[in-house]
C-alpha positions, 0 to 999 in steps of 0.5 A: 719393838714391832716386827715392822721396825725390823729390817727384812726377815719377813719370813722369819717374823711370820714363823715366829708369830705363827709359833706364838699363835699356835702355842708352840713356843720353845722355852729356850731359843737361840737367835744366831746372826752376824753383827748388824743382821738383825737377830737382836731386833727380831728377838725384841719384836718377838718378845713384844708379840708374846706379851701383847694383849691383842696381837694381830696376824702381822704384828703386835698391837702397839697400843696396849699397856704391854706394848707401851711398856716395851716401847719405853724398855720398862716391861716388868716381865722382860729381863735383860742380860748382856756382857758388862764389867764389874763396877767399882765398889760392887760386892757382886758382879751383876749388870744392875749398874749398867741397866740404864746405859743398856736401856738408852742403847736399846731406845736408840735402836736394836742394831748394836755391835760390841764396839757400840756397847763398849763406847756406851760403857766407856770401857775400851780397856775392860774385858766384858763378860757375863758373871755367875752372880748375874746367872744367880740374879736371873734365876731369882728374877725368873722365879718371881710371879709374872706382873701381867700374868703372861709370859716372863721373858729373858733376853741374853745378848752375846751369851758367848761371853759367859764363862764356863761356870756361868754357862753351867748355871744357865744350863740348870735353869734351861733344864728346869724352867719356871712356868711360862718362861721364855729364854731368848739367846742372841749370839754372833758366835754360836760356835763359842757356846758350850755344846750342851747349851746349843743342844738345848735350844731351838736354833733360829738362823738370822741371815745377813741382809742383802745390800738393797734391803740394808740400804732400804732399811737405812732410808726408811728406819733411820732417815738416811739419804738414799745415796748415802744409804746405798754407799754405806750398805755396800761398804759394810756388806749389809751390816747395819750396825757398822753402817750406822757407826760409819754414818755417825763418824762421817769422814773421821776414820781413825783406824785407817789413819793408824793403819796407813801410818803403821804400814809406812813404818813397817815398809821402812822398818822405822824402829822409832815409829814402830815403838811409838805405834806399839805405845798407841796400840797398847793404849787402845786396851784389849778390846780396842786392839782386837778391833784394830786387828780385825780392821787390819785383816779387813783391809788386807782381804780387800787389798787382795780382792782389788789386786785381782780385779774383783771390784764388785766384791770390794767393800771400802770407803772413799778414804780406804779406796784412796789408800789401797790404790797405792798400798794394795800392790804390796799384797799378793799371792806370795804374802797374803796368807802369811799376813793373814796368819800374822794378824790372826796370831796377834789377835789370839795373843791379845785375846790371851792377855799377852802384853800389847806392846810386845805383840805389836812390835813382833807383828810389825817386824813380821809385816815388814818382812812380808811387805818386802817379799816380791810377788815372784818369790819362791 
């Protein structure tokens, strides 16, 4: 991937290229940015630049054997690590059975979210993680001699999914790196990493994209029409991964349909609908449940923003606007904080592996009480 393919972040790219040209390359670096900001894209472009045989001032050459290998995601000196689930029949939990799916995902582009990756794996009901076995395999790979005689690069996407024992294995590798090895961590939640890891990396903050920059990238890099790109950039608040998901889904919004049906059941305290909703909620699997609760939080926040007339900050699709035009009057200063807490508590319970049906029924009863609370309640 070329720096020219990265949306925005020209100044960050220039700093990375200057570090490479002046041989000031830290052996462990942390690219931290929210989903869709471009942290993974920057890490990929940087890896290609480091291994390019004839890099220019502004980009990799794009034509040497190394660059061609990068373009096909087949560079022998670049190793990938990402969250996965243990495949059936595996003796050890490593990413090897999922490398083909990862390669396909990266060939489609570097603006990838957890939801996209789960869809690729068909793993909505599975918990993804990076295992100790994977850490040992990475250690083995980085101990091999470089095929091209230059840098060996390891790119780890979402290191926050490491378990503590896995992170400790990587700590040893960071403290005793092999020659000409660069470890690039790409995280969306740096605060979830062990403090000992954060203290041993060069941190590179990748800011969110401005709306106009995101819209321009959707047009130039992904071929969207200008009007559609501008709308998607606004709705996703500059998150390119979300914008591309919405572009792919079109008018299909299953989470909105699920949320609107749930709110109607909660308002009416329809026990039968709540129980049916709990079954549907449980069928999503843990990651799907967490995603839906994030979405519910998003709509609650947008409701209160719209309720108080700050329309320039509203990030909604046309379908969501139609629903919230009627629903947002039930979200007000007396209940919004408790609604947020109820949804966050449910998210925490789901993450802690509490039964999804029980979580949803309890949440529904709490939401019913809060929706019925009048704006002037004491």
